[in-house]
PDB file of N, CA, C and O in Angstrom:
ATOM      1  N   MET A   1      97.984 110.752  88.281  1.00  0.00           N
ATOM      2  CA  MET A   1      97.910 109.807  87.174  1.00  0.00           C
ATOM      3  C   MET A   1      99.293 109.564  86.574  1.00  0.00           C
ATOM      4  O   MET A   1      99.384 109.012  85.477  1.00  0.00           O
ATOM      5  N   GLY A   2     100.356 109.949  87.242  1.00  0.00           N
ATOM      6  CA  GLY A   2     101.673 109.833  86.648  1.00  0.00           C
ATOM      7  C   GLY A   2     102.276 108.443  86.744  1.00  0.00           C
ATOM      8  O   GLY A   2     103.386 108.209  86.266  1.00  0.00           O
ATOM      9  N   THR A   3     101.544 107.515  87.366  1.00  0.00           N
ATOM     10  CA  THR A   3     102.124 106.192  87.560  1.00  0.00           C
ATOM     11  C   THR A   3     101.851 105.295  86.359  1.00  0.00           C
ATOM     12  O   THR A   3     100.804 105.397  85.721  1.00  0.00           O
ATOM     13  N   SER A   4     102.792 104.425  86.062  1.00  0.00           N
ATOM     14  CA  SER A   4     102.609 103.450  84.990  1.00  0.00           C
ATOM     15  C   SER A   4     102.676 102.056  85.597  1.00  0.00           C
ATOM     16  O   SER A   4     103.541 101.763  86.423  1.00  0.00           O
ATOM     17  N   VAL A   5     101.759 101.211  85.179  1.00  0.00           N
ATOM     18  CA  VAL A   5     101.726  99.849  85.702  1.00  0.00           C
ATOM     19  C   VAL A   5     102.386  98.924  84.696  1.00  0.00           C
ATOM     20  O   VAL A   5     101.998  98.880  83.529  1.00  0.00           O
ATOM     21  N   ILE A   6     103.386  98.187  85.159  1.00  0.00           N
ATOM     22  CA  ILE A   6     104.046  97.215  84.300  1.00  0.00           C
ATOM     23  C   ILE A   6     103.284  95.899  84.405  1.00  0.00           C
ATOM     24  O   ILE A   6     103.304  95.237  85.443  1.00  0.00           O
ATOM     25  N   LEU A   7     102.616  95.531  83.322  1.00  0.00           N
ATOM     26  CA  LEU A   7     101.832  94.299  83.347  1.00  0.00           C
ATOM     27  C   LEU A   7     102.736  93.095  83.159  1.00  0.00           C
ATOM     28  O   LEU A   7     103.702  93.154  82.398  1.00  0.00           O
ATOM     29  N   PRO A   8     102.427  92.001  83.848  1.00  0.00           N
ATOM     30  CA  PRO A   8     103.177  90.766  83.616  1.00  0.00           C
ATOM     31  C   PRO A   8     103.050  90.342  82.156  1.00  0.00           C
ATOM     32  O   PRO A   8     102.087  90.701  81.477  1.00  0.00           O
ATOM     33  N   ALA A   9     104.019  89.581  81.684  1.00  0.00           N
ATOM     34  CA  ALA A   9     104.020  89.152  80.280  1.00  0.00           C
ATOM     35  C   ALA A   9     102.730  88.402  79.947  1.00  0.00           C
ATOM     36  O   ALA A   9     102.216  88.504  78.833  1.00  0.00           O
ATOM     37  N   GLU A  10     102.213  87.650  80.915  1.00  0.00           N
ATOM     38  CA  GLU A  10     100.974  86.893  80.692  1.00  0.00           C
ATOM     39  C   GLU A  10      99.826  87.838  80.358  1.00  0.00           C
ATOM     40  O   GLU A  10      99.048  87.586  79.437  1.00  0.00           O
ATOM     41  N   TRP A  11      99.727  88.931  81.117  1.00  0.00           N
ATOM     42  CA  TRP A  11      98.669  89.917  80.862  1.00  0.00           C
ATOM     43  C   TRP A  11      98.889  90.605  79.528  1.00  0.00           C
ATOM     44  O   TRP A  11      97.941  90.806  78.769  1.00  0.00           O
ATOM     45  N   GLN A  12     100.122  90.964  79.235  1.00  0.00           N
ATOM     46  CA  GLN A  12     100.423  91.630  77.970  1.00  0.00           C
ATOM     47  C   GLN A  12     100.032  90.736  76.801  1.00  0.00           C
ATOM     48  O   GLN A  12      99.482  91.207  75.806  1.00  0.00           O
ATOM     49  N   GLY A  13     100.320  89.440  76.926  1.00  0.00           N
ATOM     50  CA  GLY A  13      99.970  88.492  75.874  1.00  0.00           C
ATOM     51  C   GLY A  13      98.469  88.411  75.682  1.00  0.00           C
ATOM     52  O   GLY A  13      97.981  88.406  74.552  1.00  0.00           O
ATOM     53  N   ARG A  14      97.725  88.346  76.801  1.00  0.00           N
ATOM     54  CA  ARG A  14      96.263  88.272  76.712  1.00  0.00           C
ATOM     55  C   ARG A  14      95.705  89.517  76.055  1.00  0.00           C
ATOM     56  O   ARG A  14      94.876  89.435  75.148  1.00  0.00           O
ATOM     57  N   LEU A  15      96.166  90.676  76.519  1.00  0.00           N
ATOM     58  CA  LEU A  15      95.640  91.932  75.984  1.00  0.00           C
ATOM     59  C   LEU A  15      95.966  92.067  74.506  1.00  0.00           C
ATOM     60  O   LEU A  15      95.137  92.524  73.719  1.00  0.00           O
ATOM     61  N   ALA A  16      97.176  91.669  74.132  1.00  0.00           N
ATOM     62  CA  ALA A  16      97.569  91.774  72.730  1.00  0.00           C
ATOM     63  C   ALA A  16      96.740  90.820  71.876  1.00  0.00           C
ATOM     64  O   ALA A  16      96.383  91.141  70.743  1.00  0.00           O
ATOM     65  N   THR A  17      96.439  89.648  72.426  1.00  0.00           N
ATOM     66  CA  THR A  17      95.665  88.658  71.675  1.00  0.00           C
ATOM     67  C   THR A  17      94.226  89.121  71.506  1.00  0.00           C
ATOM     68  O   THR A  17      93.647  88.960  70.432  1.00  0.00           O
ATOM     69  N   ILE A  18      93.643  89.692  72.552  1.00  0.00           N
ATOM     70  CA  ILE A  18      92.251  90.147  72.499  1.00  0.00           C
ATOM     71  C   ILE A  18      92.134  91.344  71.556  1.00  0.00           C
ATOM     72  O   ILE A  18      91.373  91.311  70.590  1.00  0.00           O
ATOM     73  N   GLY A  19      92.890  92.392  71.843  1.00  0.00           N
ATOM     74  CA  GLY A  19      92.970  93.531  70.943  1.00  0.00           C
ATOM     75  C   GLY A  19      91.696  94.342  70.831  1.00  0.00           C
ATOM     76  O   GLY A  19      91.623  95.239  69.992  1.00  0.00           O
ATOM     77  N   SER A  20      90.692  94.064  71.641  1.00  0.00           N
ATOM     78  CA  SER A  20      89.441  94.820  71.553  1.00  0.00           C
ATOM     79  C   SER A  20      89.417  95.889  72.632  1.00  0.00           C
ATOM     80  O   SER A  20      89.591  95.560  73.806  1.00  0.00           O
ATOM     81  N   PRO A  21      89.208  97.154  72.288  1.00  0.00           N
ATOM     82  CA  PRO A  21      89.231  98.237  73.276  1.00  0.00           C
ATOM     83  C   PRO A  21      88.282  97.990  74.448  1.00  0.00           C
ATOM     84  O   PRO A  21      88.645  98.228  75.600  1.00  0.00           O
ATOM     85  N   SER A  22      87.073  97.514  74.162  1.00  0.00           N
ATOM     86  CA  SER A  22      86.109  97.310  75.237  1.00  0.00           C
ATOM     87  C   SER A  22      86.605  96.237  76.203  1.00  0.00           C
ATOM     88  O   SER A  22      86.499  96.390  77.420  1.00  0.00           O
ATOM     89  N   LEU A  23      87.145  95.157  75.653  1.00  0.00           N
ATOM     90  CA  LEU A  23      87.661  94.098  76.514  1.00  0.00           C
ATOM     91  C   LEU A  23      88.913  94.554  77.241  1.00  0.00           C
ATOM     92  O   LEU A  23      89.154  94.161  78.382  1.00  0.00           O
ATOM     93  N   LEU A  24      89.712  95.385  76.580  1.00  0.00           N
ATOM     94  CA  LEU A  24      90.897  95.924  77.243  1.00  0.00           C
ATOM     95  C   LEU A  24      90.482  96.726  78.470  1.00  0.00           C
ATOM     96  O   LEU A  24      91.088  96.602  79.535  1.00  0.00           O
ATOM     97  N   ASP A  25      89.450  97.548  78.317  1.00  0.00           N
ATOM     98  CA  ASP A  25      88.981  98.365  79.435  1.00  0.00           C
ATOM     99  C   ASP A  25      88.506  97.476  80.574  1.00  0.00           C
ATOM    100  O   ASP A  25      88.819  97.729  81.737  1.00  0.00           O
ATOM    101  N   VAL A  26      87.753  96.440  80.245  1.00  0.00           N
ATOM    102  CA  VAL A  26      87.241  95.527  81.272  1.00  0.00           C
ATOM    103  C   VAL A  26      88.391  94.828  81.969  1.00  0.00           C
ATOM    104  O   VAL A  26      88.414  94.732  83.196  1.00  0.00           O
ATOM    105  N   ASN A  27      89.360  94.332  81.179  1.00  0.00           N
ATOM    106  CA  ASN A  27      90.489  93.626  81.771  1.00  0.00           C
ATOM    107  C   ASN A  27      91.311  94.548  82.658  1.00  0.00           C
ATOM    108  O   ASN A  27      91.765  94.145  83.729  1.00  0.00           O
ATOM    109  N   GLN A  28      91.505  95.793  82.208  1.00  0.00           N
ATOM    110  CA  GLN A  28      92.298  96.718  83.011  1.00  0.00           C
ATOM    111  C   GLN A  28      91.560  97.045  84.310  1.00  0.00           C
ATOM    112  O   GLN A  28      92.178  97.130  85.372  1.00  0.00           O
ATOM    113  N   ALA A  29      90.243  97.227  84.226  1.00  0.00           N
ATOM    114  CA  ALA A  29      89.467  97.519  85.428  1.00  0.00           C
ATOM    115  C   ALA A  29      89.543  96.347  86.402  1.00  0.00           C
ATOM    116  O   ALA A  29      89.697  96.539  87.608  1.00  0.00           O
ATOM    117  N   THR A  30      89.435  95.142  85.873  1.00  0.00           N
ATOM    118  CA  THR A  30      89.529  93.951  86.719  1.00  0.00           C
ATOM    119  C   THR A  30      90.911  93.851  87.338  1.00  0.00           C
ATOM    120  O   THR A  30      91.053  93.550  88.523  1.00  0.00           O
ATOM    121  N   PHE A  31      91.926  94.104  86.529  1.00  0.00           N
ATOM    122  CA  PHE A  31      93.303  94.022  86.992  1.00  0.00           C
ATOM    123  C   PHE A  31      93.551  95.039  88.107  1.00  0.00           C
ATOM    124  O   PHE A  31      94.165  94.719  89.125  1.00  0.00           O
ATOM    125  N   MET A  32      93.065  96.273  87.903  1.00  0.00           N
ATOM    126  CA  MET A  32      93.258  97.311  88.903  1.00  0.00           C
ATOM    127  C   MET A  32      92.501  96.967  90.182  1.00  0.00           C
ATOM    128  O   MET A  32      92.982  97.239  91.282  1.00  0.00           O
ATOM    129  N   ALA A  33      91.327  96.372  90.041  1.00  0.00           N
ATOM    130  CA  ALA A  33      90.563  95.959  91.221  1.00  0.00           C
ATOM    131  C   ALA A  33      91.333  94.900  92.002  1.00  0.00           C
ATOM    132  O   ALA A  33      91.372  94.930  93.232  1.00  0.00           O
ATOM    133  N   GLN A  34      91.942  93.966  91.281  1.00  0.00           N
ATOM    134  CA  GLN A  34      92.727  92.932  91.947  1.00  0.00           C
ATOM    135  C   GLN A  34      93.940  93.544  92.642  1.00  0.00           C
ATOM    136  O   GLN A  34      94.296  93.143  93.750  1.00  0.00           O
ATOM    137  N   LEU A  35      94.571  94.514  91.986  1.00  0.00           N
ATOM    138  CA  LEU A  35      95.714  95.188  92.612  1.00  0.00           C
ATOM    139  C   LEU A  35      95.279  95.886  93.884  1.00  0.00           C
ATOM    140  O   LEU A  35      95.975  95.845  94.898  1.00  0.00           O
ATOM    141  N   SER A  36      94.105  96.537  93.822  1.00  0.00           N
ATOM    142  CA  SER A  36      93.612  97.250  94.994  1.00  0.00           C
ATOM    143  C   SER A  36      93.368  96.284  96.143  1.00  0.00           C
ATOM    144  O   SER A  36      93.684  96.584  97.294  1.00  0.00           O
ATOM    145  N   GLU A  37      92.801  95.117  95.827  1.00  0.00           N
ATOM    146  CA  GLU A  37      92.562  94.119  96.873  1.00  0.00           C
ATOM    147  C   GLU A  37      93.882  93.652  97.470  1.00  0.00           C
ATOM    148  O   GLU A  37      94.010  93.535  98.689  1.00  0.00           O
ATOM    149  N   LEU A  38      94.864  93.385  96.614  1.00  0.00           N
ATOM    150  CA  LEU A  38      96.155  92.919  97.095  1.00  0.00           C
ATOM    151  C   LEU A  38      96.832  93.971  97.963  1.00  0.00           C
ATOM    152  O   LEU A  38      97.511  93.657  98.941  1.00  0.00           O
ATOM    153  N   ALA A  39      96.627  95.239  97.574  1.00  0.00           N
ATOM    154  CA  ALA A  39      97.248  96.331  98.320  1.00  0.00           C
ATOM    155  C   ALA A  39      96.457  96.666  99.578  1.00  0.00           C
ATOM    156  O   ALA A  39      96.901  97.455 100.411  1.00  0.00           O
ATOM    157  N   GLY A  40      95.277  96.056  99.705  1.00  0.00           N
ATOM    158  CA  GLY A  40      94.463  96.302 100.885  1.00  0.00           C
ATOM    159  C   GLY A  40      93.775  97.657 100.846  1.00  0.00           C
ATOM    160  O   GLY A  40      93.476  98.229 101.895  1.00  0.00           O
ATOM    161  N   LEU A  41      93.520  98.181  99.644  1.00  0.00           N
ATOM    162  CA  LEU A  41      92.897  99.501  99.527  1.00  0.00           C
ATOM    163  C   LEU A  41      91.386  99.361  99.578  1.00  0.00           C
ATOM    164  O   LEU A  41      90.671 100.360  99.496  1.00  0.00           O
TER     165      LEU A  41
END
């Protein structure tokens, strides 16, 4: 778990605007799923 993901400014803006923990969790899960697909995992 030592890795840190640098989110694009667009994502940071969305997350900051939403500001809701539940939505943050959903967005992060979606984002990680997309990363996994891109990485072919």
